[in-house]
PyMOL CGO cylinders between C-alpha atoms (Angstrom):
from pymol import cmd
from pymol.cgo import CYLINDER

trace = [
    CYLINDER, 272.10, 63.52, 80.79, 271.49, 62.10, 84.24, 0.3, 1, 1, 1, 1, 1, 1,
    CYLINDER, 271.49, 62.10, 84.24, 273.37, 63.85, 87.01, 0.3, 1, 1, 1, 1, 1, 1,
    CYLINDER, 273.37, 63.85, 87.01, 273.40, 64.96, 90.63, 0.3, 1, 1, 1, 1, 1, 1,
    CYLINDER, 273.40, 64.96, 90.63, 274.31, 68.54, 91.49, 0.3, 1, 1, 1, 1, 1, 1,
    CYLINDER, 274.31, 68.54, 91.49, 275.19, 69.57, 95.05, 0.3, 1, 1, 1, 1, 1, 1,
    CYLINDER, 275.19, 69.57, 95.05, 274.98, 73.05, 96.48, 0.3, 1, 1, 1, 1, 1, 1,
    CYLINDER, 274.98, 73.05, 96.48, 274.95, 74.80, 99.84, 0.3, 1, 1, 1, 1, 1, 1,
    CYLINDER, 274.95, 74.80, 99.84, 278.53, 74.34, 100.96, 0.3, 1, 1, 1, 1, 1, 1,
    CYLINDER, 278.53, 74.34, 100.96, 280.65, 77.14, 102.34, 0.3, 1, 1, 1, 1, 1, 1,
    CYLINDER, 280.65, 77.14, 102.34, 282.55, 78.49, 105.31, 0.3, 1, 1, 1, 1, 1, 1,
    CYLINDER, 282.55, 78.49, 105.31, 280.87, 78.31, 108.70, 0.3, 1, 1, 1, 1, 1, 1,
    CYLINDER, 280.87, 78.31, 108.70, 282.05, 78.84, 112.26, 0.3, 1, 1, 1, 1, 1, 1,
    CYLINDER, 282.05, 78.84, 112.26, 282.15, 75.97, 114.76, 0.3, 1, 1, 1, 1, 1, 1,
    CYLINDER, 282.15, 75.97, 114.76, 278.70, 75.39, 116.19, 0.3, 1, 1, 1, 1, 1, 1,
    CYLINDER, 278.70, 75.39, 116.19, 277.02, 76.71, 113.07, 0.3, 1, 1, 1, 1, 1, 1,
    CYLINDER, 277.02, 76.71, 113.07, 274.68, 75.03, 110.61, 0.3, 1, 1, 1, 1, 1, 1,
    CYLINDER, 274.68, 75.03, 110.61, 274.55, 74.37, 106.89, 0.3, 1, 1, 1, 1, 1, 1,
    CYLINDER, 274.55, 74.37, 106.89, 272.04, 72.66, 104.65, 0.3, 1, 1, 1, 1, 1, 1,
    CYLINDER, 272.04, 72.66, 104.65, 273.41, 70.90, 101.60, 0.3, 1, 1, 1, 1, 1, 1,
    CYLINDER, 273.41, 70.90, 101.60, 271.16, 70.19, 98.64, 0.3, 1, 1, 1, 1, 1, 1,
    CYLINDER, 271.16, 70.19, 98.64, 271.50, 67.55, 95.95, 0.3, 1, 1, 1, 1, 1, 1,
    CYLINDER, 271.50, 67.55, 95.95, 269.26, 67.96, 92.94, 0.3, 1, 1, 1, 1, 1, 1,
    CYLINDER, 269.26, 67.96, 92.94, 268.79, 65.14, 90.45, 0.3, 1, 1, 1, 1, 1, 1,
    CYLINDER, 268.79, 65.14, 90.45, 268.23, 65.76, 86.77, 0.3, 1, 1, 1, 1, 1, 1,
    CYLINDER, 268.23, 65.76, 86.77, 267.68, 63.27, 83.99, 0.3, 1, 1, 1, 1, 1, 1,
    CYLINDER, 267.68, 63.27, 83.99, 266.31, 60.63, 86.34, 0.3, 1, 1, 1, 1, 1, 1,
    CYLINDER, 266.31, 60.63, 86.34, 263.85, 60.26, 89.21, 0.3, 1, 1, 1, 1, 1, 1,
    CYLINDER, 263.85, 60.26, 89.21, 265.56, 59.70, 92.52, 0.3, 1, 1, 1, 1, 1, 1,
    CYLINDER, 265.56, 59.70, 92.52, 262.48, 58.40, 94.35, 0.3, 1, 1, 1, 1, 1, 1,
    CYLINDER, 262.48, 58.40, 94.35, 263.46, 54.80, 93.59, 0.3, 1, 1, 1, 1, 1, 1,
    CYLINDER, 263.46, 54.80, 93.59, 267.10, 55.32, 94.55, 0.3, 1, 1, 1, 1, 1, 1,
    CYLINDER, 267.10, 55.32, 94.55, 268.82, 54.86, 97.87, 0.3, 1, 1, 1, 1, 1, 1,
    CYLINDER, 268.82, 54.86, 97.87, 270.36, 58.29, 98.40, 0.3, 1, 1, 1, 1, 1, 1,
    CYLINDER, 270.36, 58.29, 98.40, 273.48, 58.88, 100.44, 0.3, 1, 1, 1, 1, 1, 1,
    CYLINDER, 273.48, 58.88, 100.44, 275.97, 61.53, 101.44, 0.3, 1, 1, 1, 1, 1, 1,
    CYLINDER, 275.97, 61.53, 101.44, 279.69, 60.88, 101.64, 0.3, 1, 1, 1, 1, 1, 1,
    CYLINDER, 279.69, 60.88, 101.64, 282.56, 63.18, 102.55, 0.3, 1, 1, 1, 1, 1, 1,
    CYLINDER, 282.56, 63.18, 102.55, 286.28, 63.33, 101.95, 0.3, 1, 1, 1, 1, 1, 1,
    CYLINDER, 286.28, 63.33, 101.95, 288.64, 65.34, 104.08, 0.3, 1, 1, 1, 1, 1, 1,
    CYLINDER, 288.64, 65.34, 104.08, 292.11, 66.32, 102.82, 0.3, 1, 1, 1, 1, 1, 1,
    CYLINDER, 292.11, 66.32, 102.82, 294.46, 63.36, 102.93, 0.3, 1, 1, 1, 1, 1, 1,
    CYLINDER, 294.46, 63.36, 102.93, 291.71, 60.94, 103.94, 0.3, 1, 1, 1, 1, 1, 1,
    CYLINDER, 291.71, 60.94, 103.94, 289.56, 58.40, 102.17, 0.3, 1, 1, 1, 1, 1, 1,
    CYLINDER, 289.56, 58.40, 102.17, 286.00, 59.13, 101.23, 0.3, 1, 1, 1, 1, 1, 1,
    CYLINDER, 286.00, 59.13, 101.23, 283.66, 58.06, 104.05, 0.3, 1, 1, 1, 1, 1, 1,
    CYLINDER, 283.66, 58.06, 104.05, 279.95, 57.42, 104.31, 0.3, 1, 1, 1, 1, 1, 1,
    CYLINDER, 279.95, 57.42, 104.31, 277.92, 60.00, 106.26, 0.3, 1, 1, 1, 1, 1, 1,
    CYLINDER, 277.92, 60.00, 106.26, 274.23, 59.22, 105.87, 0.3, 1, 1, 1, 1, 1, 1,
    CYLINDER, 274.23, 59.22, 105.87, 271.68, 57.33, 103.77, 0.3, 1, 1, 1, 1, 1, 1,
    CYLINDER, 271.68, 57.33, 103.77, 267.96, 57.42, 103.10, 0.3, 1, 1, 1, 1, 1, 1,
    CYLINDER, 267.96, 57.42, 103.10, 266.21, 54.42, 101.60, 0.3, 1, 1, 1, 1, 1, 1,
    CYLINDER, 266.21, 54.42, 101.60, 263.61, 54.71, 98.89, 0.3, 1, 1, 1, 1, 1, 1,
    CYLINDER, 263.61, 54.71, 98.89, 259.92, 54.05, 99.54, 0.3, 1, 1, 1, 1, 1, 1,
    CYLINDER, 259.92, 54.05, 99.54, 260.03, 53.61, 103.32, 0.3, 1, 1, 1, 1, 1, 1,
    CYLINDER, 260.03, 53.61, 103.32, 262.52, 56.45, 103.77, 0.3, 1, 1, 1, 1, 1, 1,
    CYLINDER, 262.52, 56.45, 103.77, 264.46, 54.74, 106.51, 0.3, 1, 1, 1, 1, 1, 1,
    CYLINDER, 264.46, 54.74, 106.51, 267.48, 56.87, 107.34, 0.3, 1, 1, 1, 1, 1, 1,
    CYLINDER, 267.48, 56.87, 107.34, 270.78, 56.16, 108.99, 0.3, 1, 1, 1, 1, 1, 1,
    CYLINDER, 270.78, 56.16, 108.99, 273.78, 58.30, 109.87, 0.3, 1, 1, 1, 1, 1, 1,
    CYLINDER, 273.78, 58.30, 109.87, 277.36, 57.64, 110.81, 0.3, 1, 1, 1, 1, 1, 1,
    CYLINDER, 277.36, 57.64, 110.81, 278.06, 57.62, 114.55, 0.3, 1, 1, 1, 1, 1, 1,
    CYLINDER, 278.06, 57.62, 114.55, 280.25, 60.73, 114.64, 0.3, 1, 1, 1, 1, 1, 1,
    CYLINDER, 280.25, 60.73, 114.64, 277.44, 62.87, 113.19, 0.3, 1, 1, 1, 1, 1, 1,
    CYLINDER, 277.44, 62.87, 113.19, 274.52, 61.22, 114.95, 0.3, 1, 1, 1, 1, 1, 1,
    CYLINDER, 274.52, 61.22, 114.95, 272.33, 63.82, 116.63, 0.3, 1, 1, 1, 1, 1, 1,
    CYLINDER, 272.33, 63.82, 116.63, 273.89, 66.61, 114.55, 0.3, 1, 1, 1, 1, 1, 1,
    CYLINDER, 273.89, 66.61, 114.55, 273.25, 65.65, 110.90, 0.3, 1, 1, 1, 1, 1, 1,
    CYLINDER, 273.25, 65.65, 110.90, 270.06, 64.51, 109.24, 0.3, 1, 1, 1, 1, 1, 1,
    CYLINDER, 270.06, 64.51, 109.24, 269.36, 63.34, 105.71, 0.3, 1, 1, 1, 1, 1, 1,
    CYLINDER, 269.36, 63.34, 105.71, 266.07, 64.41, 104.21, 0.3, 1, 1, 1, 1, 1, 1,
    CYLINDER, 266.07, 64.41, 104.21, 264.56, 63.58, 100.86, 0.3, 1, 1, 1, 1, 1, 1,
    CYLINDER, 264.56, 63.58, 100.86, 261.89, 65.48, 98.95, 0.3, 1, 1, 1, 1, 1, 1,
    CYLINDER, 261.89, 65.48, 98.95, 260.94, 63.23, 96.08, 0.3, 1, 1, 1, 1, 1, 1,
    CYLINDER, 260.94, 63.23, 96.08, 258.47, 65.81, 94.77, 0.3, 1, 1, 1, 1, 1, 1,
    CYLINDER, 258.47, 65.81, 94.77, 261.40, 68.17, 94.22, 0.3, 1, 1, 1, 1, 1, 1,
    CYLINDER, 261.40, 68.17, 94.22, 263.72, 65.35, 93.11, 0.3, 1, 1, 1, 1, 1, 1,
    CYLINDER, 263.72, 65.35, 93.11, 266.14, 66.56, 95.77, 0.3, 1, 1, 1, 1, 1, 1,
    CYLINDER, 266.14, 66.56, 95.77, 267.88, 65.20, 98.83, 0.3, 1, 1, 1, 1, 1, 1,
    CYLINDER, 267.88, 65.20, 98.83, 269.31, 67.32, 101.64, 0.3, 1, 1, 1, 1, 1, 1,
    CYLINDER, 269.31, 67.32, 101.64, 271.87, 67.03, 104.38, 0.3, 1, 1, 1, 1, 1, 1,
    CYLINDER, 271.87, 67.03, 104.38, 271.03, 69.21, 107.36, 0.3, 1, 1, 1, 1, 1, 1,
    CYLINDER, 271.03, 69.21, 107.36, 274.18, 69.77, 109.39, 0.3, 1, 1, 1, 1, 1, 1,
    CYLINDER, 274.18, 69.77, 109.39, 273.99, 71.34, 112.86, 0.3, 1, 1, 1, 1, 1, 1,
    CYLINDER, 273.99, 71.34, 112.86, 276.56, 71.91, 115.61, 0.3, 1, 1, 1, 1, 1, 1,
    CYLINDER, 276.56, 71.91, 115.61, 279.33, 71.75, 113.05, 0.3, 1, 1, 1, 1, 1, 1,
    CYLINDER, 279.33, 71.75, 113.05, 282.88, 70.98, 114.18, 0.3, 1, 1, 1, 1, 1, 1,
    CYLINDER, 282.88, 70.98, 114.18, 286.23, 71.65, 112.51, 0.3, 1, 1, 1, 1, 1, 1,
    CYLINDER, 286.23, 71.65, 112.51, 286.57, 67.91, 111.88, 0.3, 1, 1, 1, 1, 1, 1,
    CYLINDER, 286.57, 67.91, 111.88, 283.48, 68.07, 109.66, 0.3, 1, 1, 1, 1, 1, 1,
    CYLINDER, 283.48, 68.07, 109.66, 285.54, 70.02, 107.14, 0.3, 1, 1, 1, 1, 1, 1,
    CYLINDER, 285.54, 70.02, 107.14, 285.49, 68.06, 103.88, 0.3, 1, 1, 1, 1, 1, 1,
    CYLINDER, 285.49, 68.06, 103.88, 284.14, 67.89, 100.37, 0.3, 1, 1, 1, 1, 1, 1,
    CYLINDER, 284.14, 67.89, 100.37, 280.64, 66.45, 100.60, 0.3, 1, 1, 1, 1, 1, 1,
    CYLINDER, 280.64, 66.45, 100.60, 279.32, 64.22, 97.83, 0.3, 1, 1, 1, 1, 1, 1,
    CYLINDER, 279.32, 64.22, 97.83, 275.82, 63.10, 97.00, 0.3, 1, 1, 1, 1, 1, 1,
    CYLINDER, 275.82, 63.10, 97.00, 275.35, 59.51, 95.77, 0.3, 1, 1, 1, 1, 1, 1,
    CYLINDER, 275.35, 59.51, 95.77, 272.37, 57.62, 94.41, 0.3, 1, 1, 1, 1, 1, 1,
    CYLINDER, 272.37, 57.62, 94.41, 272.02, 53.92, 93.66, 0.3, 1, 1, 1, 1, 1, 1,
    CYLINDER, 272.02, 53.92, 93.66, 269.33, 51.52, 92.56, 0.3, 1, 1, 1, 1, 1, 1,
    CYLINDER, 269.33, 51.52, 92.56, 269.14, 48.05, 91.04, 0.3, 1, 1, 1, 1, 1, 1,
    CYLINDER, 269.14, 48.05, 91.04, 267.09, 47.36, 87.92, 0.3, 1, 1, 1, 1, 1, 1,
    CYLINDER, 267.09, 47.36, 87.92, 266.90, 43.86, 86.46, 0.3, 1, 1, 1, 1, 1, 1,
    CYLINDER, 266.90, 43.86, 86.46, 269.80, 42.95, 88.70, 0.3, 1, 1, 1, 1, 1, 1,
    CYLINDER, 269.80, 42.95, 88.70, 272.04, 45.70, 87.36, 0.3, 1, 1, 1, 1, 1, 1,
    CYLINDER, 272.04, 45.70, 87.36, 273.32, 48.63, 89.46, 0.3, 1, 1, 1, 1, 1, 1,
    CYLINDER, 273.32, 48.63, 89.46, 272.66, 52.20, 88.40, 0.3, 1, 1, 1, 1, 1, 1,
    CYLINDER, 272.66, 52.20, 88.40, 274.59, 54.79, 90.37, 0.3, 1, 1, 1, 1, 1, 1,
    CYLINDER, 274.59, 54.79, 90.37, 275.42, 58.46, 90.23, 0.3, 1, 1, 1, 1, 1, 1,
    CYLINDER, 275.42, 58.46, 90.23, 277.86, 60.72, 92.07, 0.3, 1, 1, 1, 1, 1, 1,
    CYLINDER, 277.86, 60.72, 92.07, 277.64, 64.47, 92.35, 0.3, 1, 1, 1, 1, 1, 1,
    CYLINDER, 277.64, 64.47, 92.35, 280.63, 66.71, 91.79, 0.3, 1, 1, 1, 1, 1, 1,
    CYLINDER, 280.63, 66.71, 91.79, 280.99, 67.60, 95.47, 0.3, 1, 1, 1, 1, 1, 1,
    CYLINDER, 280.99, 67.60, 95.47, 280.60, 70.75, 97.54, 0.3, 1, 1, 1, 1, 1, 1,
    CYLINDER, 280.60, 70.75, 97.54, 283.19, 72.11, 99.97, 0.3, 1, 1, 1, 1, 1, 1,
    CYLINDER, 283.19, 72.11, 99.97, 282.30, 72.56, 103.62, 0.3, 1, 1, 1, 1, 1, 1,
    CYLINDER, 282.30, 72.56, 103.62, 284.83, 74.37, 105.80, 0.3, 1, 1, 1, 1, 1, 1,
    CYLINDER, 284.83, 74.37, 105.80, 284.28, 74.73, 109.54, 0.3, 1, 1, 1, 1, 1, 1,
    CYLINDER, 284.28, 74.73, 109.54, 286.66, 77.32, 110.98, 0.3, 1, 1, 1, 1, 1, 1,
    CYLINDER, 286.66, 77.32, 110.98, 286.84, 80.51, 113.02, 0.3, 1, 1, 1, 1, 1, 1,
]
cmd.load_cgo(trace, "trace")
């Protein structure tokens, strides 16, 4: 069964760092655009960062620019979100997402989410 499994969340103090991992099983994520989203309590899910396939062009949302980076290791079938200088407003459930098109049809997967809490 194809799935994405996140790990690495937890409680961290403001200014700290965390590295989230998203491991793919049942499919090869090298041909997928991989992204991270997050959802804070009472808010809608929002896009955080993406990494394209092949050329590995990355982009991040403005509020995390300079603090977060998305990294992909296709050899390990894993994508990461490196989060530095964390702030309380980064507290959310973080989700991994992969999407590709084959023969004009979308194939997409969501992970189950991992909680990140930034607090003293």
